[in-house]
Backbone as numpy.savetxt, mean C-alpha at the origin, in Angstrom:
# Nx Ny Nz CAx CAy CAz Cx Cy Cz
-15.62 6.16 -0.74 -14.20 6.41 -0.69 -13.85 6.99 0.67
-12.68 6.63 1.15 -12.19 7.13 2.43 -11.68 8.56 2.28
-11.31 9.16 3.40 -10.72 10.49 3.42 -9.59 10.56 2.41
-9.56 11.63 1.65 -8.54 11.78 0.61 -7.70 13.02 0.87
-6.48 12.84 1.38 -5.62 14.00 1.61 -5.10 14.57 0.30
-4.85 15.85 0.29 -4.26 16.47 -0.90 -2.79 16.12 -0.96
-2.29 15.97 -2.17 -0.87 15.70 -2.37 -0.13 17.01 -2.55
1.10 17.06 -2.08 1.94 18.21 -2.36 2.27 18.19 -3.86
2.76 19.30 -4.37 3.13 19.37 -5.78 4.19 18.32 -6.09
5.18 18.19 -5.22 6.25 17.21 -5.45 5.71 15.78 -5.45
4.84 15.44 -4.50 4.28 14.09 -4.45 3.40 13.83 -5.66
2.64 14.82 -6.08 1.79 14.67 -7.26 2.65 14.43 -8.51
3.73 15.16 -8.64 4.62 14.98 -9.79 5.27 13.59 -9.76
5.65 13.14 -8.58 6.25 11.82 -8.44 5.24 10.74 -8.82
4.02 10.86 -8.31 2.98 9.90 -8.65 2.69 9.90 -10.14
2.67 11.07 -10.74 2.43 11.17 -12.19 3.50 10.40 -12.95
4.75 10.56 -12.56 5.84 9.88 -13.26 5.79 8.36 -13.06
5.46 7.94 -11.84 5.29 6.50 -11.59 4.18 5.95 -12.48
3.09 6.68 -12.55 1.94 6.24 -13.35 2.28 6.19 -14.83
3.02 7.19 -15.30 3.45 7.17 -16.69 4.30 5.93 -16.96
5.23 5.64 -16.04 6.11 4.49 -16.22 5.32 3.18 -16.25
4.23 3.13 -15.47 3.40 1.93 -15.44 2.37 1.90 -16.57
2.19 3.04 -17.22 1.21 3.12 -18.30 -0.23 3.10 -17.79
-0.43 3.68 -16.60 -1.76 3.68 -16.00 -2.11 5.10 -15.53
-3.40 5.37 -15.31 -3.76 6.67 -14.74 -3.27 6.79 -13.29
-3.20 8.01 -12.80 -2.70 8.24 -11.44 -3.52 7.52 -10.39
-4.81 7.37 -10.61 -5.65 6.66 -9.64 -5.21 5.21 -9.50
-4.75 4.59 -10.57 -4.25 3.23 -10.51 -2.80 3.21 -10.02
-2.04 4.23 -10.37 -0.65 4.32 -9.94 -0.52 4.39 -8.43
-1.40 5.14 -7.80 -1.33 5.25 -6.35 -1.72 3.93 -5.69
-2.61 3.18 -6.30 -2.95 1.85 -5.78 -1.74 0.93 -5.84
-0.98 1.01 -6.93 0.24 0.22 -7.05 1.22 0.58 -5.94
1.38 1.87 -5.69 2.30 2.33 -4.65 1.89 1.74 -3.31
0.59 1.80 -2.99 0.14 1.30 -1.70 0.19 -0.22 -1.62
0.09 -0.92 -2.72 0.24 -2.37 -2.71 1.71 -2.75 -2.50
2.61 -1.91 -2.99 4.04 -2.19 -2.91 4.64 -1.84 -1.55
4.14 -0.83 -0.89 4.71 -0.36 0.37 4.86 -1.44 1.44
3.89 -2.33 1.64 4.07 -3.36 2.67 5.25 -4.30 2.39
5.73 -4.32 1.16 6.87 -5.18 0.82 8.19 -4.55 1.23
8.20 -3.23 1.45 9.47 -2.55 1.72 9.52 -1.83 3.06
8.38 -1.71 3.74 8.33 -1.04 5.05 8.21 -2.09 6.13
8.89 -1.89 7.23 8.89 -2.81 8.36 7.47 -2.91 8.93
6.83 -4.05 8.72 5.44 -4.22 9.17 5.33 -4.21 10.68
6.36 -4.65 11.38 6.31 -4.63 12.84 6.18 -3.20 13.36
6.91 -2.27 12.75 6.82 -0.87 13.16 5.44 -0.31 12.88
4.89 -0.68 11.72 3.55 -0.21 11.38 2.53 -0.75 12.37
2.62 -2.03 12.68 1.68 -2.64 13.61 1.81 -2.04 15.02
3.04 -1.76 15.44 3.25 -1.16 16.75 2.62 0.22 16.83
2.66 0.96 15.75 2.12 2.32 15.74 0.65 2.40 15.36
0.06 1.27 15.04 -1.33 1.25 14.57 -2.29 1.71 15.68
-3.27 2.49 15.27 -4.26 3.00 16.22 -5.64 2.38 16.01
-5.72 1.39 15.12 -7.00 0.73 14.88 -6.75 -0.77 14.70
-6.74 -1.48 15.79 -6.45 -2.92 15.78 -7.65 -3.76 15.33
-8.75 -3.12 14.94 -9.94 -3.87 14.51 -9.89 -4.23 13.03
-8.92 -3.73 12.31 -8.84 -3.95 10.86 -7.64 -4.79 10.44
-7.04 -5.51 11.36 -5.82 -6.28 11.07 -6.00 -7.30 9.95
-7.14 -7.95 9.90 -7.33 -9.01 8.91 -7.29 -8.49 7.48
-7.59 -7.23 7.27 -7.57 -6.67 5.93 -6.38 -5.77 5.66
-5.45 -5.71 6.61 -4.30 -4.80 6.49 -3.18 -5.41 5.67
-2.62 -4.63 4.77 -1.51 -5.10 3.95 -0.24 -5.36 4.74
-0.15 -4.81 5.94 1.04 -5.01 6.76 0.91 -6.21 7.69
-0.22 -6.89 7.66 -0.45 -8.06 8.51 0.35 -9.22 7.95
1.42 -9.60 8.64 2.31 -10.65 8.12 1.61 -12.00 8.02
0.63 -12.26 8.87 -0.12 -13.52 8.79 -0.88 -13.55 7.47
-1.51 -12.43 7.11 -2.24 -12.32 5.85 -1.28 -12.49 4.67
-0.11 -11.82 4.74 0.86 -11.91 3.66 1.36 -13.34 3.48
1.61 -14.02 4.59 2.07 -15.42 4.50 1.02 -16.30 3.86
-0.24 -16.08 4.19 -1.33 -16.87 3.61 -1.43 -16.63 2.11
-1.32 -15.35 1.69 -1.40 -15.03 0.26 -0.25 -15.65 -0.50
0.97 -15.61 0.07 2.12 -16.23 -0.59 1.93 -17.74 -0.72
1.38 -18.35 0.31 1.12 -19.79 0.29 0.11 -20.13 -0.82
-0.93 -19.31 -0.95 -1.95 -19.54 -1.98 -1.36 -19.37 -3.38
-0.41 -18.43 -3.56 0.21 -18.23 -4.86 1.02 -19.44 -5.27
1.67 -20.08 -4.29 2.51 -21.24 -4.57 1.66 -22.44 -4.98
0.52 -22.59 -4.34 -0.34 -23.75 -4.59 -1.05 -23.63 -5.88
């Protein structure tokens, strides 16, 4: 597992409520949140601020990767 930052009380409570709504444990709820974020955050800004350009192929903000996944879903 990668570095795990502590959540503030407010963030923990928010994650708990999201997880309850999804009917999953918090460990799965946070995965859902991180899967959803690339759909609503400007990927260009994320890519511009990225400090590790060696992981682009596996990044959720990589629009080339997202386009490929969408194409595979259609087929």
